[in-house]
C-alpha positions as CSV (number, residue, x, y, z in Angstrom):
1,M,7.6,2.8,5.5
2,E,11.0,1.6,6.1
3,L,13.2,3.0,3.2
4,T,15.4,0.3,4.1
5,R,13.2,-2.3,1.5
6,L,14.1,0.1,-1.7
7,R,17.8,0.3,-0.2
8,P,18.9,-1.7,-2.8
9,V,16.9,0.0,-5.6
10,L,18.1,3.9,-4.3
11,E,21.7,3.0,-3.5
12,H,22.0,0.6,-6.9
13,P,25.0,2.6,-8.8
14,G,23.2,4.9,-11.5
15,P,22.2,6.1,-14.2
16,M,18.7,4.6,-14.5
17,A,15.4,4.7,-15.5
18,T,12.7,4.8,-13.6
19,V,8.8,4.5,-15.0
20,Y,5.6,5.1,-14.1
21,L,2.5,4.1,-16.4
22,E,-1.0,5.1,-14.8
23,N,-3.7,2.4,-14.7
24,R,-6.6,3.2,-17.3
25,P,-9.7,0.9,-18.5
26,P,-8.9,-1.9,-20.1
27,G,-10.6,-2.7,-23.7
28,E,-10.4,-3.8,-27.1
29,D,-7.0,-2.1,-27.9
30,A,-5.3,-2.9,-24.8
31,G,-2.6,-4.3,-25.8
32,T,-2.4,-1.9,-28.8
33,Q,-2.9,1.2,-26.2
34,S,0.0,-0.6,-24.0
35,R,2.8,-0.9,-26.8
36,L,2.2,3.0,-28.2
37,R,2.0,4.3,-24.5
38,W,5.2,2.2,-23.6
39,Q,6.7,3.2,-27.0
40,S,6.4,7.3,-26.0
41,V,7.9,7.1,-22.9
42,R,10.5,4.7,-24.6
43,E,11.4,7.4,-26.9
44,R,11.1,10.6,-23.9
45,L,14.3,8.2,-22.3
46,E,16.0,7.3,-25.3
47,A,16.2,11.1,-26.0
48,D,17.3,12.0,-22.1
49,G,20.0,9.1,-23.2
50,A,19.1,6.0,-21.8
51,T,21.0,3.3,-22.7
52,R,20.3,0.2,-25.4
53,A,20.8,-2.2,-22.4
54,T,17.9,-0.3,-20.0
55,L,15.5,-0.1,-22.7
56,T,16.5,-3.8,-23.7
57,A,15.6,-4.5,-20.1
58,L,12.4,-2.8,-20.1
59,D,11.3,-3.8,-23.1
60,A,11.4,-7.6,-21.7
61,A,9.6,-6.8,-18.8
62,L,6.3,-5.5,-20.4
63,Q,6.3,-7.6,-23.1
64,Q,5.6,-10.7,-20.8
65,D,2.4,-9.0,-19.2
66,P,-0.4,-10.4,-19.9
67,V,-2.2,-8.1,-22.3
68,G,-4.3,-5.2,-21.0
69,E,-2.5,-5.2,-17.6
70,V,-0.6,-2.6,-17.9
71,Q,-3.3,-0.4,-18.3
72,A,-5.2,-2.3,-15.2
73,D,-3.2,-2.0,-13.0
74,G,-0.5,0.7,-14.0
75,R,2.8,0.2,-13.2
76,V,6.6,1.3,-12.1
77,L,9.3,0.2,-12.8
78,V,13.1,0.9,-12.5
79,A,16.2,-0.4,-15.2
80,C,19.5,-0.3,-15.2
81,D,22.4,-1.8,-17.4
82,D,22.1,-4.6,-14.6
83,G,18.5,-5.2,-15.8
84,V,15.1,-4.8,-14.2
85,L,15.7,-3.6,-10.2
86,L,11.8,-2.8,-9.4
87,D,8.6,-3.6,-10.8
88,E,5.6,-2.9,-8.9
89,H,1.9,-2.1,-9.8
90,W,0.9,1.7,-8.9
91,D,-2.6,2.6,-9.1
92,A,-2.3,5.9,-10.0
93,S,-5.4,7.5,-11.3
94,L,-6.0,8.2,-14.5
95,G,-4.9,11.8,-15.2
96,S,-1.6,11.2,-13.0
97,G,0.3,10.5,-16.8
98,D,2.6,8.4,-17.9
99,A,6.4,9.6,-17.4
100,G,9.7,8.3,-17.4
101,Y,13.1,9.6,-15.9
102,W,16.5,8.8,-16.9
103,S,19.1,10.0,-13.8
104,D,21.8,8.7,-11.8
105,V,19.3,8.1,-8.7
106,P,15.8,6.2,-9.4
107,Q,12.8,9.1,-8.8
108,L,10.7,7.6,-7.0
109,D,8.2,9.9,-5.3
110,R,5.5,9.5,-6.8
111,Y,5.0,5.3,-6.3
112,L,6.2,6.4,-2.6
113,R,3.2,9.0,-1.9
114,E,0.5,6.4,-3.4
115,A,2.0,3.9,-1.3
116,L,2.1,6.3,2.1
117,T,-1.8,7.1,0.9
118,A,-2.9,2.9,0.7
119,V,-4.5,0.8,3.2
120,R,-3.5,-2.7,3.3
121,L,-6.6,-5.1,4.1
122,L,-7.4,-8.3,5.2
123,V,-10.7,-8.8,5.5
124,A,-12.9,-11.8,6.9
125,V,-16.4,-12.6,6.3
126,A,-17.2,-15.0,9.0
127,D,-19.9,-17.7,10.0
128,Q,-19.7,-20.4,12.3
129,Q,-18.6,-23.0,9.4
130,G,-16.3,-21.1,7.7
131,A,-14.9,-17.9,6.0
132,R,-14.3,-16.1,2.8
133,I,-11.5,-14.1,3.7
134,R,-10.1,-11.5,0.8
135,Q,-7.3,-9.2,0.4
136,E,-7.7,-5.2,-0.7
137,V,-4.7,-2.6,-0.9
138,L,-7.3,0.6,-1.4
139,G,-5.5,3.9,-1.9
140,E,-6.4,7.6,-2.6
141,L,-5.0,9.8,-5.0
142,G,-5.4,12.4,-7.6
143,P,-4.2,13.5,-10.5
144,D,-1.2,15.8,-9.0
145,G,-1.5,14.4,-5.4
146,S,-3.5,17.6,-3.8
147,E,-7.5,16.4,-4.7
148,P,-8.4,12.7,-3.1
149,A,-9.6,10.2,-5.9
150,E,-12.7,7.9,-5.7
151,E,-11.5,4.8,-3.8
152,Q,-9.8,2.2,-6.3
153,Q,-8.9,-1.3,-5.1
154,F,-6.2,-2.4,-7.0
155,S,-4.9,-5.6,-5.5
156,A,-7.3,-8.4,-4.1
157,A,-7.3,-12.2,-3.6
158,D,-10.1,-14.5,-2.5
159,S,-10.3,-17.6,-0.8
160,A,-12.3,-19.4,0.9
161,V,-11.6,-21.3,4.6
162,A,-14.3,-24.4,5.8
163,G,-13.4,-25.4,9.1
164,S,-12.5,-28.9,10.1
165,G,-15.1,-29.1,12.8
166,G,-17.7,-29.8,10.8
167,A,-20.9,-28.0,9.5
168,R,-23.1,-29.5,12.4
169,V,-22.7,-25.9,14.8
170,H,-26.4,-25.5,15.8
171,K,-27.3,-27.1,19.5
172,A,-29.6,-29.3,20.0
173,R,-33.4,-28.3,21.4
174,R,-34.2,-28.6,25.2
175,G,-35.2,-31.9,26.0
176,Y,-33.2,-33.2,23.1
177,L,-31.8,-36.9,24.0
178,S,-28.3,-36.1,25.3
179,H,-28.7,-32.5,25.2
180,K,-25.6,-31.8,27.2
181,H,-23.9,-33.5,25.0
182,N,-24.6,-32.6,21.6
183,Q,-24.6,-29.0,23.4
184,R,-20.8,-29.4,24.3
185,R,-20.3,-31.1,20.6
186,A,-21.3,-27.9,18.8
187,D,-19.4,-25.8,21.0
188,E,-16.4,-27.8,19.9
189,V,-17.3,-27.6,16.2
190,V,-17.5,-24.0,16.5
191,H,-14.1,-23.3,18.6
192,Q,-12.4,-25.9,15.8
193,N,-14.0,-24.0,12.6
194,A,-12.8,-20.1,14.3
195,A,-9.5,-21.8,15.5
196,D,-9.1,-22.8,11.7
197,I,-10.4,-19.5,9.9
198,A,-7.1,-17.9,12.9
199,A,-4.8,-20.2,11.6
200,H,-5.7,-19.2,8.1
201,L,-5.2,-15.3,8.5
202,V,-2.2,-15.9,10.5
203,R,-0.5,-17.4,7.5
204,T,-2.2,-14.9,4.9
205,A,-1.5,-11.8,7.7
206,E,2.5,-12.9,7.6
207,R,2.5,-12.8,3.7
208,F,0.6,-9.8,3.1
209,R,1.4,-7.5,6.1
210,P,-2.4,-5.8,6.8
211,D,-2.6,-2.7,8.3
212,V,-6.3,-3.5,9.6
213,L,-8.1,-7.0,9.6
214,I,-11.7,-6.7,9.0
215,L,-13.5,-10.0,11.0
216,A,-17.6,-9.5,8.9
217,G,-20.1,-11.6,9.3
218,T,-22.4,-13.0,11.5
219,V,-22.1,-11.9,15.3
220,Q,-20.8,-15.5,16.8
221,G,-18.9,-16.1,13.7
222,R,-17.0,-13.0,13.7
223,T,-16.8,-13.3,17.7
224,A,-15.6,-16.9,17.8
225,V,-12.7,-15.9,15.1
226,H,-11.8,-12.9,17.4
227,G,-11.4,-15.2,20.5
228,E,-8.5,-17.7,18.8
229,L,-7.0,-14.5,17.0
230,P,-3.4,-13.8,18.3
231,E,-2.2,-10.6,20.1
232,H,-0.6,-8.6,16.7
233,L,-4.1,-9.5,14.7
234,A,-6.3,-8.5,17.6
235,R,-4.6,-5.6,17.7
236,I,-5.1,-4.4,14.2
237,S,-9.0,-5.9,14.5
238,V,-12.3,-4.0,13.4
239,D,-15.7,-5.1,13.5
240,A,-17.7,-4.4,10.3
241,D,-21.3,-5.1,11.6
242,R,-23.2,-4.0,8.1
243,G,-23.5,-6.4,4.8
244,G,-21.8,-9.5,4.1
245,V,-21.4,-11.5,0.9
246,Q,-24.4,-13.4,0.6
247,D,-26.0,-11.0,-2.3
248,D,-25.5,-7.5,-4.3
249,A,-27.1,-5.4,-1.4
250,A,-24.8,-7.2,1.4
251,E,-21.8,-6.8,-0.6
252,A,-22.4,-3.2,-1.4
253,A,-23.0,-2.4,2.3
254,L,-19.8,-3.9,3.5
255,A,-18.0,-2.0,0.9
256,E,-19.1,1.0,1.9
257,Q,-17.9,0.1,5.3
258,I,-14.5,-1.3,4.0
259,D,-14.1,2.6,2.6
260,E,-15.4,4.3,5.9
261,I,-12.4,1.7,7.9
262,A,-9.7,2.7,5.4
263,D,-10.9,6.3,5.5
264,T,-10.4,6.5,8.9
265,L,-7.2,4.8,9.9
266,R,-5.5,7.0,6.8
267,S,-6.7,10.1,8.4
268,R,-5.5,8.9,12.0
269,R,-2.0,8.1,10.4
270,L,-2.0,11.7,8.2
271,A,-3.1,13.3,11.6
272,A,-0.2,11.2,13.4
273,D,2.5,12.1,11.3
274,T,1.7,15.5,11.0
275,D,1.7,16.1,14.5
276,A,4.9,14.8,15.0
277,F,6.5,16.9,11.7
278,E,5.0,19.7,13.6
279,L,6.7,18.8,16.9
280,A,9.8,18.5,15.5
281,R,9.2,21.8,13.5
282,S,8.8,24.1,16.9
283,Q,12.7,22.2,18.2
284,G,13.8,23.4,15.4
285,L,14.2,19.5,14.4
286,T,13.8,19.7,10.9
287,V,14.6,21.1,6.9
288,C,12.8,21.5,4.1
289,G,14.0,21.1,0.7
290,P,15.4,18.1,-1.7
291,G,19.0,19.5,-1.0
292,P,18.6,20.5,2.7
293,V,17.1,16.7,3.2
294,A,20.0,15.3,0.7
295,D,22.4,17.1,3.0
296,A,21.6,16.5,6.4
297,A,21.2,12.9,5.6
298,R,24.7,12.6,4.2
299,Q,25.2,14.2,7.9
300,G,23.3,10.9,9.0
301,A,20.8,12.9,10.8
302,V,17.9,12.6,9.2
303,S,15.5,9.9,11.1
304,T,12.0,10.9,8.9
305,V,11.7,11.9,5.3
306,V,8.1,13.6,5.1
307,L,6.7,14.1,1.6
308,G,3.7,16.3,1.2
309,H,0.4,15.6,-0.9
310,E,1.6,17.8,-3.7
311,A,4.6,17.2,-6.0
312,A,8.6,18.8,-5.0
313,D,9.2,21.0,-7.6
314,R,12.7,19.7,-7.8
315,P,13.8,16.1,-8.1
316,T,14.3,13.9,-4.7
317,G,16.1,11.4,-5.4
318,D,19.3,12.4,-3.9
319,A,17.6,13.5,-1.0
320,L,16.0,10.1,-1.0
321,A,19.0,7.5,-1.7
322,A,21.0,9.4,0.9
323,S,18.2,8.9,3.4
324,S,17.8,5.4,2.8
325,A,21.7,5.2,3.2
326,C,21.4,6.6,7.0
327,G,18.5,4.2,7.9
328,A,15.4,7.0,7.6
329,D,11.4,6.0,7.4
330,V,9.3,8.0,5.0
331,T,5.6,9.3,6.3
332,L,3.4,12.0,4.0
333,V,1.9,14.7,5.8
334,D,0.3,17.9,5.4
335,L,3.4,20.8,5.3
336,P,2.4,24.1,6.1
337,E,2.4,26.3,3.5
338,D,5.1,29.0,4.3
339,D,7.8,26.3,3.8
340,Y,7.2,26.3,0.5
341,T,9.8,28.6,-0.9
342,D,12.5,28.8,-2.9
343,G,12.6,25.2,-4.3
344,R,11.0,23.0,-1.3
345,R,7.9,22.2,-1.8
346,G,6.8,18.9,-1.3
347,I,9.5,16.7,0.9
348,A,11.1,17.5,4.5
349,A,12.7,16.1,7.3
350,V,12.6,14.7,11.1
351,L,16.4,15.1,12.2
352,R,17.8,13.1,15.1
353,F,20.4,16.5,15.8
354,A,20.7,19.6,14.3
355,V,23.0,20.1,11.4
356,P,23.6,22.8,9.0
357,T,23.1,22.3,5.8
358,A,22.5,24.2,2.2
């Protein structure tokens, strides 16, 4: 993940407020509970010195939401006297707690840690006539970042695609009048419908930026769609051969396989990033802790910021802001325990070149 996406927020002049509101099941008193939770965080920010202009900007942002949306989805917001700089859904597990920080730089390590465990999936359940397409973002985050939580879907959108070739896709029986013509026509219809589905997937992927494209449904349908995909989508496509959308049992079977695909992708990503960190560590090209990471970043040496599953024991805002300024990426790895001493827990960096740090 590139930190440059958050550069306007990380490098904006402070001070600023960072607010986390965890997701909770909405109830009949959702509106009251949302207001009370925000009021509690607001009072803590005010006690820490947050300005009236910043708090007013946050008030306005949260008042725009439908009742209960904060509880259902969770939110992360960053604001300063200039207004709200970041406002996104944040799928922290129940128990992670609401929080507010008033500091010179935003405190986004919790947000980044959750984002790095998320898997973005574009799912197409296809047959030879059309497809049901949905977007899912599955995340895995424990209350303190150390224990995995049950898979949670925090963003989803559904759409249906009907191929323009028509519904008649079955080939005529042998002996049928004009058999070859009808067979050819059926093949053309299947091809056109698959091309329409693939075109819709391309447009959706441009906006959604999935980590994986899951093709489900009938063998004929998903095979035809796969054959029409451009190379960049075919490369990230995976077949799901269980379930579909016919009934609840089929939906459950497909959901189970989608979870398995997400787990596999997440595990591979974590293993690859951990291996890369260990290789750099063996070459003396890593530093650990918020202070050393910030020092190295200010010297232009940080290639990748590394977050561990455990939360850092000191604020990481300066380290993330400095790393953003030097064009660093950010990943999640299993950090070695022997580096978790003297305030160096939870954050490290892979360096482009060795530099002295505090």
